Chimera marker file (.cmm) of the C-alpha trace (Angstrom):
<marker_set name="trace">
<marker id="1" x="127.723" y="93.672" z="105.487" r="1" g="1" b="0" radius="0.5"/>
<marker id="2" x="129.414" y="90.320" z="105.996" r="1" g="1" b="0" radius="0.5"/>
<marker id="3" x="131.055" y="91.567" z="109.213" r="1" g="1" b="0" radius="0.5"/>
<marker id="4" x="127.678" y="92.791" z="110.491" r="1" g="1" b="0" radius="0.5"/>
<marker id="5" x="126.058" y="89.429" z="109.735" r="1" g="1" b="0" radius="0.5"/>
<marker id="6" x="128.931" y="87.589" z="111.425" r="1" g="1" b="0" radius="0.5"/>
<marker id="7" x="128.509" y="89.687" z="114.578" r="1" g="1" b="0" radius="0.5"/>
<marker id="8" x="124.739" y="89.204" z="114.598" r="1" g="1" b="0" radius="0.5"/>
<marker id="9" x="125.172" y="85.465" z="114.084" r="1" g="1" b="0" radius="0.5"/>
<marker id="10" x="127.479" y="85.382" z="117.133" r="1" g="1" b="0" radius="0.5"/>
<marker id="11" x="124.804" y="87.271" z="119.071" r="1" g="1" b="0" radius="0.5"/>
<marker id="12" x="122.085" y="84.783" z="118.138" r="1" g="1" b="0" radius="0.5"/>
<marker id="13" x="123.863" y="81.660" z="116.831" r="1" g="1" b="0" radius="0.5"/>
<marker id="14" x="120.848" y="79.371" z="117.031" r="1" g="1" b="0" radius="0.5"/>
<marker id="15" x="118.473" y="81.905" z="115.455" r="1" g="1" b="0" radius="0.5"/>
<marker id="16" x="120.291" y="83.445" z="112.465" r="1" g="1" b="0" radius="0.5"/>
<marker id="17" x="121.745" y="81.946" z="109.327" r="1" g="1" b="0" radius="0.5"/>
<marker id="18" x="122.677" y="83.794" z="106.168" r="1" g="1" b="0" radius="0.5"/>
<marker id="19" x="123.942" y="83.411" z="102.622" r="1" g="1" b="0" radius="0.5"/>
<marker id="20" x="125.555" y="85.895" z="100.235" r="1" g="1" b="0" radius="0.5"/>
<marker id="21" x="125.599" y="85.382" z="96.479" r="1" g="1" b="0" radius="0.5"/>
<marker id="22" x="127.076" y="88.045" z="94.189" r="1" g="1" b="0" radius="0.5"/>
<marker id="23" x="127.445" y="87.644" z="90.421" r="1" g="1" b="0" radius="0.5"/>
<marker id="24" x="130.979" y="88.301" z="89.217" r="1" g="1" b="0" radius="0.5"/>
<marker id="25" x="129.653" y="91.061" z="86.937" r="1" g="1" b="0" radius="0.5"/>
<marker id="26" x="128.061" y="92.871" z="89.873" r="1" g="1" b="0" radius="0.5"/>
<marker id="27" x="131.173" y="92.989" z="92.064" r="1" g="1" b="0" radius="0.5"/>
<marker id="28" x="132.743" y="96.096" z="90.508" r="1" g="1" b="0" radius="0.5"/>
<marker id="29" x="129.583" y="98.173" z="90.201" r="1" g="1" b="0" radius="0.5"/>
<marker id="30" x="128.891" y="101.499" z="91.871" r="1" g="1" b="0" radius="0.5"/>
<marker id="31" x="126.455" y="101.202" z="94.750" r="1" g="1" b="0" radius="0.5"/>
<marker id="32" x="125.771" y="104.103" z="97.118" r="1" g="1" b="0" radius="0.5"/>
<marker id="33" x="127.435" y="103.559" z="100.505" r="1" g="1" b="0" radius="0.5"/>
<marker id="34" x="125.362" y="101.744" z="103.105" r="1" g="1" b="0" radius="0.5"/>
<marker id="35" x="122.723" y="100.583" z="100.603" r="1" g="1" b="0" radius="0.5"/>
<marker id="36" x="123.120" y="96.866" z="101.168" r="1" g="1" b="0" radius="0.5"/>
<marker id="37" x="123.947" y="97.223" z="104.855" r="1" g="1" b="0" radius="0.5"/>
<marker id="38" x="120.726" y="99.192" z="105.424" r="1" g="1" b="0" radius="0.5"/>
<marker id="39" x="118.696" y="96.374" z="103.856" r="1" g="1" b="0" radius="0.5"/>
<marker id="40" x="120.551" y="93.703" z="105.834" r="1" g="1" b="0" radius="0.5"/>
<marker id="41" x="120.173" y="95.581" z="109.124" r="1" g="1" b="0" radius="0.5"/>
<marker id="42" x="116.441" y="95.926" z="108.500" r="1" g="1" b="0" radius="0.5"/>
<marker id="43" x="116.116" y="92.220" z="107.733" r="1" g="1" b="0" radius="0.5"/>
<marker id="44" x="117.828" y="91.289" z="110.995" r="1" g="1" b="0" radius="0.5"/>
<marker id="45" x="116.339" y="93.975" z="113.235" r="1" g="1" b="0" radius="0.5"/>
<marker id="46" x="112.749" y="93.909" z="111.992" r="1" g="1" b="0" radius="0.5"/>
<marker id="47" x="112.515" y="90.411" z="110.547" r="1" g="1" b="0" radius="0.5"/>
<marker id="48" x="114.707" y="87.928" z="112.383" r="1" g="1" b="0" radius="0.5"/>
<marker id="49" x="115.278" y="89.453" z="115.839" r="1" g="1" b="0" radius="0.5"/>
<marker id="50" x="111.614" y="89.895" z="116.875" r="1" g="1" b="0" radius="0.5"/>
<marker id="51" x="110.690" y="86.283" z="116.072" r="1" g="1" b="0" radius="0.5"/>
<marker id="52" x="111.256" y="83.490" z="118.556" r="1" g="1" b="0" radius="0.5"/>
<marker id="53" x="112.229" y="81.087" z="115.770" r="1" g="1" b="0" radius="0.5"/>
<marker id="54" x="114.810" y="83.341" z="114.140" r="1" g="1" b="0" radius="0.5"/>
<marker id="55" x="115.379" y="82.834" z="110.430" r="1" g="1" b="0" radius="0.5"/>
<marker id="56" x="117.592" y="83.159" z="107.394" r="1" g="1" b="0" radius="0.5"/>
<marker id="57" x="118.845" y="86.253" z="105.546" r="1" g="1" b="0" radius="0.5"/>
<marker id="58" x="119.727" y="85.817" z="101.879" r="1" g="1" b="0" radius="0.5"/>
<marker id="59" x="121.677" y="88.534" z="100.038" r="1" g="1" b="0" radius="0.5"/>
<marker id="60" x="121.914" y="88.423" z="96.245" r="1" g="1" b="0" radius="0.5"/>
<marker id="61" x="123.381" y="90.851" z="93.725" r="1" g="1" b="0" radius="0.5"/>
<marker id="62" x="122.812" y="90.265" z="90.027" r="1" g="1" b="0" radius="0.5"/>
<marker id="63" x="123.707" y="92.102" z="86.859" r="1" g="1" b="0" radius="0.5"/>
<marker id="64" x="120.998" y="91.900" z="84.207" r="1" g="1" b="0" radius="0.5"/>
<marker id="65" x="120.256" y="93.971" z="81.130" r="1" g="1" b="0" radius="0.5"/>
<marker id="66" x="122.541" y="96.825" z="82.168" r="1" g="1" b="0" radius="0.5"/>
<marker id="67" x="121.073" y="97.074" z="85.651" r="1" g="1" b="0" radius="0.5"/>
<marker id="68" x="122.152" y="95.875" z="89.059" r="1" g="1" b="0" radius="0.5"/>
<marker id="69" x="119.581" y="94.157" z="91.221" r="1" g="1" b="0" radius="0.5"/>
<marker id="70" x="120.321" y="93.689" z="94.911" r="1" g="1" b="0" radius="0.5"/>
<marker id="71" x="117.856" y="91.568" z="96.852" r="1" g="1" b="0" radius="0.5"/>
<marker id="72" x="117.877" y="90.989" z="100.609" r="1" g="1" b="0" radius="0.5"/>
<marker id="73" x="115.293" y="88.449" z="101.731" r="1" g="1" b="0" radius="0.5"/>
<marker id="74" x="114.553" y="87.126" z="105.169" r="1" g="1" b="0" radius="0.5"/>
<marker id="75" x="112.345" y="84.442" z="106.662" r="1" g="1" b="0" radius="0.5"/>
<marker id="76" x="111.456" y="86.576" z="109.663" r="1" g="1" b="0" radius="0.5"/>
<marker id="77" x="108.183" y="87.856" z="111.052" r="1" g="1" b="0" radius="0.5"/>
<marker id="78" x="107.106" y="89.777" z="107.925" r="1" g="1" b="0" radius="0.5"/>
<marker id="79" x="105.777" y="93.270" z="107.321" r="1" g="1" b="0" radius="0.5"/>
<marker id="80" x="102.506" y="92.987" z="109.210" r="1" g="1" b="0" radius="0.5"/>
<marker id="81" x="104.259" y="91.932" z="112.421" r="1" g="1" b="0" radius="0.5"/>
<marker id="82" x="107.117" y="94.388" z="111.992" r="1" g="1" b="0" radius="0.5"/>
<marker id="83" x="105.179" y="97.601" z="111.403" r="1" g="1" b="0" radius="0.5"/>
<marker id="84" x="104.479" y="99.701" z="108.333" r="1" g="1" b="0" radius="0.5"/>
<marker id="85" x="107.491" y="98.431" z="106.392" r="1" g="1" b="0" radius="0.5"/>
<marker id="86" x="108.975" y="101.800" z="105.421" r="1" g="1" b="0" radius="0.5"/>
<marker id="87" x="110.757" y="103.317" z="108.382" r="1" g="1" b="0" radius="0.5"/>
<marker id="88" x="113.366" y="106.031" z="108.528" r="1" g="1" b="0" radius="0.5"/>
<marker id="89" x="116.240" y="103.873" z="107.244" r="1" g="1" b="0" radius="0.5"/>
<marker id="90" x="114.384" y="102.747" z="104.129" r="1" g="1" b="0" radius="0.5"/>
<marker id="91" x="112.940" y="106.199" z="103.436" r="1" g="1" b="0" radius="0.5"/>
<marker id="92" x="116.416" y="107.706" z="103.649" r="1" g="1" b="0" radius="0.5"/>
<marker id="93" x="117.799" y="104.943" z="101.440" r="1" g="1" b="0" radius="0.5"/>
<marker id="94" x="115.106" y="105.590" z="98.836" r="1" g="1" b="0" radius="0.5"/>
<marker id="95" x="116.009" y="109.313" z="98.805" r="1" g="1" b="0" radius="0.5"/>
<marker id="96" x="119.752" y="108.579" z="98.482" r="1" g="1" b="0" radius="0.5"/>
<marker id="97" x="119.117" y="106.202" z="95.584" r="1" g="1" b="0" radius="0.5"/>
<marker id="98" x="116.981" y="108.756" z="93.772" r="1" g="1" b="0" radius="0.5"/>
<marker id="99" x="119.677" y="111.406" z="94.139" r="1" g="1" b="0" radius="0.5"/>
<marker id="100" x="122.530" y="109.081" z="93.150" r="1" g="1" b="0" radius="0.5"/>
<marker id="101" x="120.776" y="107.746" z="90.052" r="1" g="1" b="0" radius="0.5"/>
<marker id="102" x="118.692" y="110.771" z="88.984" r="1" g="1" b="0" radius="0.5"/>
<marker id="103" x="115.393" y="108.998" z="89.677" r="1" g="1" b="0" radius="0.5"/>
<marker id="104" x="116.396" y="105.811" z="87.827" r="1" g="1" b="0" radius="0.5"/>
<marker id="105" x="116.595" y="103.564" z="90.906" r="1" g="1" b="0" radius="0.5"/>
<marker id="106" x="113.852" y="101.624" z="92.637" r="1" g="1" b="0" radius="0.5"/>
<marker id="107" x="113.352" y="100.130" z="96.085" r="1" g="1" b="0" radius="0.5"/>
<marker id="108" x="110.565" y="97.608" z="96.516" r="1" g="1" b="0" radius="0.5"/>
<marker id="109" x="109.407" y="95.598" z="99.522" r="1" g="1" b="0" radius="0.5"/>
<marker id="110" x="107.432" y="92.411" z="99.083" r="1" g="1" b="0" radius="0.5"/>
<marker id="111" x="105.979" y="90.227" z="101.801" r="1" g="1" b="0" radius="0.5"/>
<marker id="112" x="106.940" y="86.592" z="101.317" r="1" g="1" b="0" radius="0.5"/>
<marker id="113" x="104.813" y="83.531" z="101.987" r="1" g="1" b="0" radius="0.5"/>
<marker id="114" x="104.614" y="81.847" z="104.398" r="1" g="1" b="0" radius="0.5"/>
<marker id="115" x="106.671" y="84.514" z="106.187" r="1" g="1" b="0" radius="0.5"/>
<marker id="116" x="109.401" y="87.040" z="105.631" r="1" g="1" b="0" radius="0.5"/>
<marker id="117" x="110.166" y="90.044" z="103.458" r="1" g="1" b="0" radius="0.5"/>
<marker id="118" x="112.167" y="90.675" z="100.312" r="1" g="1" b="0" radius="0.5"/>
<marker id="119" x="113.685" y="94.116" z="99.758" r="1" g="1" b="0" radius="0.5"/>
<marker id="120" x="114.937" y="94.731" z="96.238" r="1" g="1" b="0" radius="0.5"/>
<marker id="121" x="116.977" y="97.644" z="94.928" r="1" g="1" b="0" radius="0.5"/>
<marker id="122" x="117.340" y="98.059" z="91.178" r="1" g="1" b="0" radius="0.5"/>
<marker id="123" x="119.640" y="100.671" z="89.648" r="1" g="1" b="0" radius="0.5"/>
<marker id="124" x="121.686" y="101.337" z="86.485" r="1" g="1" b="0" radius="0.5"/>
<marker id="125" x="124.930" y="99.366" z="86.347" r="1" g="1" b="0" radius="0.5"/>
<marker id="126" x="127.863" y="101.777" z="86.522" r="1" g="1" b="0" radius="0.5"/>
<marker id="127" x="131.457" y="100.821" z="87.104" r="1" g="1" b="0" radius="0.5"/>
<marker id="128" x="132.814" y="102.015" z="90.432" r="1" g="1" b="0" radius="0.5"/>
<marker id="129" x="135.608" y="104.553" z="90.265" r="1" g="1" b="0" radius="0.5"/>
<marker id="130" x="139.016" y="103.055" z="90.955" r="1" g="1" b="0" radius="0.5"/>
<marker id="131" x="141.344" y="104.915" z="93.369" r="1" g="1" b="0" radius="0.5"/>
<link id1="1" id2="2" r="1" g="1" b="0" radius="0.2"/>
<link id1="2" id2="3" r="1" g="1" b="0" radius="0.2"/>
<link id1="3" id2="4" r="1" g="1" b="0" radius="0.2"/>
<link id1="4" id2="5" r="1" g="1" b="0" radius="0.2"/>
<link id1="5" id2="6" r="1" g="1" b="0" radius="0.2"/>
<link id1="6" id2="7" r="1" g="1" b="0" radius="0.2"/>
<link id1="7" id2="8" r="1" g="1" b="0" radius="0.2"/>
<link id1="8" id2="9" r="1" g="1" b="0" radius="0.2"/>
<link id1="9" id2="10" r="1" g="1" b="0" radius="0.2"/>
<link id1="10" id2="11" r="1" g="1" b="0" radius="0.2"/>
<link id1="11" id2="12" r="1" g="1" b="0" radius="0.2"/>
<link id1="12" id2="13" r="1" g="1" b="0" radius="0.2"/>
<link id1="13" id2="14" r="1" g="1" b="0" radius="0.2"/>
<link id1="14" id2="15" r="1" g="1" b="0" radius="0.2"/>
<link id1="15" id2="16" r="1" g="1" b="0" radius="0.2"/>
<link id1="16" id2="17" r="1" g="1" b="0" radius="0.2"/>
<link id1="17" id2="18" r="1" g="1" b="0" radius="0.2"/>
<link id1="18" id2="19" r="1" g="1" b="0" radius="0.2"/>
<link id1="19" id2="20" r="1" g="1" b="0" radius="0.2"/>
<link id1="20" id2="21" r="1" g="1" b="0" radius="0.2"/>
<link id1="21" id2="22" r="1" g="1" b="0" radius="0.2"/>
<link id1="22" id2="23" r="1" g="1" b="0" radius="0.2"/>
<link id1="23" id2="24" r="1" g="1" b="0" radius="0.2"/>
<link id1="24" id2="25" r="1" g="1" b="0" radius="0.2"/>
<link id1="25" id2="26" r="1" g="1" b="0" radius="0.2"/>
<link id1="26" id2="27" r="1" g="1" b="0" radius="0.2"/>
<link id1="27" id2="28" r="1" g="1" b="0" radius="0.2"/>
<link id1="28" id2="29" r="1" g="1" b="0" radius="0.2"/>
<link id1="29" id2="30" r="1" g="1" b="0" radius="0.2"/>
<link id1="30" id2="31" r="1" g="1" b="0" radius="0.2"/>
<link id1="31" id2="32" r="1" g="1" b="0" radius="0.2"/>
<link id1="32" id2="33" r="1" g="1" b="0" radius="0.2"/>
<link id1="33" id2="34" r="1" g="1" b="0" radius="0.2"/>
<link id1="34" id2="35" r="1" g="1" b="0" radius="0.2"/>
<link id1="35" id2="36" r="1" g="1" b="0" radius="0.2"/>
<link id1="36" id2="37" r="1" g="1" b="0" radius="0.2"/>
<link id1="37" id2="38" r="1" g="1" b="0" radius="0.2"/>
<link id1="38" id2="39" r="1" g="1" b="0" radius="0.2"/>
<link id1="39" id2="40" r="1" g="1" b="0" radius="0.2"/>
<link id1="40" id2="41" r="1" g="1" b="0" radius="0.2"/>
<link id1="41" id2="42" r="1" g="1" b="0" radius="0.2"/>
<link id1="42" id2="43" r="1" g="1" b="0" radius="0.2"/>
<link id1="43" id2="44" r="1" g="1" b="0" radius="0.2"/>
<link id1="44" id2="45" r="1" g="1" b="0" radius="0.2"/>
<link id1="45" id2="46" r="1" g="1" b="0" radius="0.2"/>
<link id1="46" id2="47" r="1" g="1" b="0" radius="0.2"/>
<link id1="47" id2="48" r="1" g="1" b="0" radius="0.2"/>
<link id1="48" id2="49" r="1" g="1" b="0" radius="0.2"/>
<link id1="49" id2="50" r="1" g="1" b="0" radius="0.2"/>
<link id1="50" id2="51" r="1" g="1" b="0" radius="0.2"/>
<link id1="51" id2="52" r="1" g="1" b="0" radius="0.2"/>
<link id1="52" id2="53" r="1" g="1" b="0" radius="0.2"/>
<link id1="53" id2="54" r="1" g="1" b="0" radius="0.2"/>
<link id1="54" id2="55" r="1" g="1" b="0" radius="0.2"/>
<link id1="55" id2="56" r="1" g="1" b="0" radius="0.2"/>
<link id1="56" id2="57" r="1" g="1" b="0" radius="0.2"/>
<link id1="57" id2="58" r="1" g="1" b="0" radius="0.2"/>
<link id1="58" id2="59" r="1" g="1" b="0" radius="0.2"/>
<link id1="59" id2="60" r="1" g="1" b="0" radius="0.2"/>
<link id1="60" id2="61" r="1" g="1" b="0" radius="0.2"/>
<link id1="61" id2="62" r="1" g="1" b="0" radius="0.2"/>
<link id1="62" id2="63" r="1" g="1" b="0" radius="0.2"/>
<link id1="63" id2="64" r="1" g="1" b="0" radius="0.2"/>
<link id1="64" id2="65" r="1" g="1" b="0" radius="0.2"/>
<link id1="65" id2="66" r="1" g="1" b="0" radius="0.2"/>
<link id1="66" id2="67" r="1" g="1" b="0" radius="0.2"/>
<link id1="67" id2="68" r="1" g="1" b="0" radius="0.2"/>
<link id1="68" id2="69" r="1" g="1" b="0" radius="0.2"/>
<link id1="69" id2="70" r="1" g="1" b="0" radius="0.2"/>
<link id1="70" id2="71" r="1" g="1" b="0" radius="0.2"/>
<link id1="71" id2="72" r="1" g="1" b="0" radius="0.2"/>
<link id1="72" id2="73" r="1" g="1" b="0" radius="0.2"/>
<link id1="73" id2="74" r="1" g="1" b="0" radius="0.2"/>
<link id1="74" id2="75" r="1" g="1" b="0" radius="0.2"/>
<link id1="75" id2="76" r="1" g="1" b="0" radius="0.2"/>
<link id1="76" id2="77" r="1" g="1" b="0" radius="0.2"/>
<link id1="77" id2="78" r="1" g="1" b="0" radius="0.2"/>
<link id1="78" id2="79" r="1" g="1" b="0" radius="0.2"/>
<link id1="79" id2="80" r="1" g="1" b="0" radius="0.2"/>
<link id1="80" id2="81" r="1" g="1" b="0" radius="0.2"/>
<link id1="81" id2="82" r="1" g="1" b="0" radius="0.2"/>
<link id1="82" id2="83" r="1" g="1" b="0" radius="0.2"/>
<link id1="83" id2="84" r="1" g="1" b="0" radius="0.2"/>
<link id1="84" id2="85" r="1" g="1" b="0" radius="0.2"/>
<link id1="85" id2="86" r="1" g="1" b="0" radius="0.2"/>
<link id1="86" id2="87" r="1" g="1" b="0" radius="0.2"/>
<link id1="87" id2="88" r="1" g="1" b="0" radius="0.2"/>
<link id1="88" id2="89" r="1" g="1" b="0" radius="0.2"/>
<link id1="89" id2="90" r="1" g="1" b="0" radius="0.2"/>
<link id1="90" id2="91" r="1" g="1" b="0" radius="0.2"/>
<link id1="91" id2="92" r="1" g="1" b="0" radius="0.2"/>
<link id1="92" id2="93" r="1" g="1" b="0" radius="0.2"/>
<link id1="93" id2="94" r="1" g="1" b="0" radius="0.2"/>
<link id1="94" id2="95" r="1" g="1" b="0" radius="0.2"/>
<link id1="95" id2="96" r="1" g="1" b="0" radius="0.2"/>
<link id1="96" id2="97" r="1" g="1" b="0" radius="0.2"/>
<link id1="97" id2="98" r="1" g="1" b="0" radius="0.2"/>
<link id1="98" id2="99" r="1" g="1" b="0" radius="0.2"/>
<link id1="99" id2="100" r="1" g="1" b="0" radius="0.2"/>
<link id1="100" id2="101" r="1" g="1" b="0" radius="0.2"/>
<link id1="101" id2="102" r="1" g="1" b="0" radius="0.2"/>
<link id1="102" id2="103" r="1" g="1" b="0" radius="0.2"/>
<link id1="103" id2="104" r="1" g="1" b="0" radius="0.2"/>
<link id1="104" id2="105" r="1" g="1" b="0" radius="0.2"/>
<link id1="105" id2="106" r="1" g="1" b="0" radius="0.2"/>
<link id1="106" id2="107" r="1" g="1" b="0" radius="0.2"/>
<link id1="107" id2="108" r="1" g="1" b="0" radius="0.2"/>
<link id1="108" id2="109" r="1" g="1" b="0" radius="0.2"/>
<link id1="109" id2="110" r="1" g="1" b="0" radius="0.2"/>
<link id1="110" id2="111" r="1" g="1" b="0" radius="0.2"/>
<link id1="111" id2="112" r="1" g="1" b="0" radius="0.2"/>
<link id1="112" id2="113" r="1" g="1" b="0" radius="0.2"/>
<link id1="113" id2="114" r="1" g="1" b="0" radius="0.2"/>
<link id1="114" id2="115" r="1" g="1" b="0" radius="0.2"/>
<link id1="115" id2="116" r="1" g="1" b="0" radius="0.2"/>
<link id1="116" id2="117" r="1" g="1" b="0" radius="0.2"/>
<link id1="117" id2="118" r="1" g="1" b="0" radius="0.2"/>
<link id1="118" id2="119" r="1" g="1" b="0" radius="0.2"/>
<link id1="119" id2="120" r="1" g="1" b="0" radius="0.2"/>
<link id1="120" id2="121" r="1" g="1" b="0" radius="0.2"/>
<link id1="121" id2="122" r="1" g="1" b="0" radius="0.2"/>
<link id1="122" id2="123" r="1" g="1" b="0" radius="0.2"/>
<link id1="123" id2="124" r="1" g="1" b="0" radius="0.2"/>
<link id1="124" id2="125" r="1" g="1" b="0" radius="0.2"/>
<link id1="125" id2="126" r="1" g="1" b="0" radius="0.2"/>
<link id1="126" id2="127" r="1" g="1" b="0" radius="0.2"/>
<link id1="127" id2="128" r="1" g="1" b="0" radius="0.2"/>
<link id1="128" id2="129" r="1" g="1" b="0" radius="0.2"/>
<link id1="129" id2="130" r="1" g="1" b="0" radius="0.2"/>
<link id1="130" id2="131" r="1" g="1" b="0" radius="0.2"/>
</marker_set>
């Protein structure tokens, strides 16, 4: 995810900024592959890239009450300018989350004011398997 954001920032240095904040307790948790990257790619591709002004992508991962909450927010063009808001990538992600967590995971999109979108994934906190 960080490498992707670095590359995209090189591609549009005056239009993209980002921040990543991960709680120490959330670092070792199981998260299905590509979950966060899918959200970040959507924020850049559908939020930041289409707008002339660019914007900021904020990635946060928090551990609270036995659950992991990953939030990717952007200050891009928003849902109404970007389409329906639930394309193939997010639909596939929702299906993968439901399979991985037996229906106990949630993906929510919220339009932000004055502009932008927040995508939040919430799932049970499980320690990742160590090799």
